[in-house]
C-alpha positions in Angstrom: 33.4 82.6 100.5 34.0 82.7 104.3 36.0 85.5 105.7 38.2 83.1 107.3 39.2 81.8 103.8 40.1 85.4 102.8 42.0 86.3 106.0 43.0 83.1 107.9 44.7 85.2 110.5 41.3 86.7 111.6 41.4 85.2 115.1 44.9 86.6 116.0 43.8 90.2 114.7 40.6 89.9 116.8 42.7 89.0 119.8 45.0 91.8 119.2 42.0 94.2 119.1 40.8 93.0 122.4 44.2 93.3 124.0 44.5 96.8 122.8 41.0 97.8 124.0 41.9 96.5 127.4 45.5 98.2 127.6 46.1 101.0 130.0 49.3 102.1 128.6 51.8 101.7 125.9 53.7 98.3 126.3 56.3 96.2 124.6 54.2 93.1 125.0 51.1 94.7 123.5 53.6 95.7 120.5 54.6 92.1 120.3 50.9 91.0 120.1 50.1 93.3 117.5 53.2 92.5 115.3 52.6 88.8 115.6 48.9 89.3 114.5 49.9 91.5 111.4 53.0 89.4 110.7 52.0 85.9 111.5 55.4 84.4 110.3 56.9 86.1 113.4 55.3 83.3 115.6 57.7 80.8 114.0 60.7 82.6 114.9 62.5 82.2 118.3 61.8 85.2 120.7 65.0 86.9 122.1 63.1 89.4 124.3 59.8 90.9 124.4 59.0 92.2 120.7 62.3 90.9 119.3 62.7 87.8 117.3 65.6 86.0 115.6 65.8 84.9 112.0 67.5 81.6 111.1 70.4 83.6 109.8 70.9 85.3 113.1 69.4 88.8 112.1 66.9 90.4 114.4 63.4 91.6 114.0 62.1 94.1 116.3 58.4 95.2 116.5 57.7 98.9 116.0 56.4 100.6 119.1 52.9 100.5 117.8 51.2 101.4 121.2 53.3 104.4 122.0 54.3 105.9 118.7 51.7 107.6 116.3 54.1 107.1 113.3 54.4 103.3 114.1 50.7 102.9 114.7 50.0 104.4 111.4 52.0 101.8 109.6 49.2 99.4 110.5 46.7 101.1 108.2 46.2 98.9 105.3 47.2 99.7 101.7 44.5 101.8 100.0 43.0 103.0 103.3 43.7 106.4 105.1 43.6 107.5 108.6 41.0 110.3 109.9 41.6 111.6 113.5 38.5 111.9 115.3 40.1 113.7 118.2 40.0 112.7 121.9 41.0 109.1 121.4 39.0 108.3 118.4 40.7 107.1 115.2 39.0 106.1 112.1 40.5 104.0 109.2 38.6 104.6 105.9 38.8 102.8 102.6 36.8 101.7 99.8 35.5 98.7 101.6 34.3 100.7 104.7 35.1 102.6 107.8 36.6 101.1 111.1 36.7 102.9 114.3 39.1 102.7 117.3 38.4 104.4 120.6 40.8 104.5 123.5 42.2 107.1 125.9 45.7 106.8 124.1 45.4 107.9 120.5 48.2 105.6 119.3 46.2 102.7 120.7 42.9 104.0 119.0 44.8 104.0 115.7 46.0 100.5 116.4 42.4 99.3 117.1 40.9 100.9 113.9 43.8 99.7 111.7 43.5 96.1 113.0 39.8 96.1 112.7 40.4 97.2 109.0 42.8 94.3 108.3 40.4 91.8 109.8 37.8 92.8 107.0 40.3 93.2 104.2 
């Protein structure tokens, strides 16, 4: 079975990894790209602001600050996996199916990269 059949959102996750790798700072637009890749249904909702969407019932959905908050970034680690801190901008997500590394000068973005790479393969 092709991996795209397992994870039809693979291209959006790959794009989010590339954007994260090229980021120089935490940014709400980056958070919106990450949220949209992880939660593809967000792309069908109207955007009210950067990283804020509106449900049909009027309630709002706001992306976590993945790129600027360690606690938010760690929520991206897939279920059944764990995060290992490699120090100095290196994060590693480990699980039964492998290990995925993220390297970035900002530790939060390194976590995002590693977690998104893990999601691509799971």
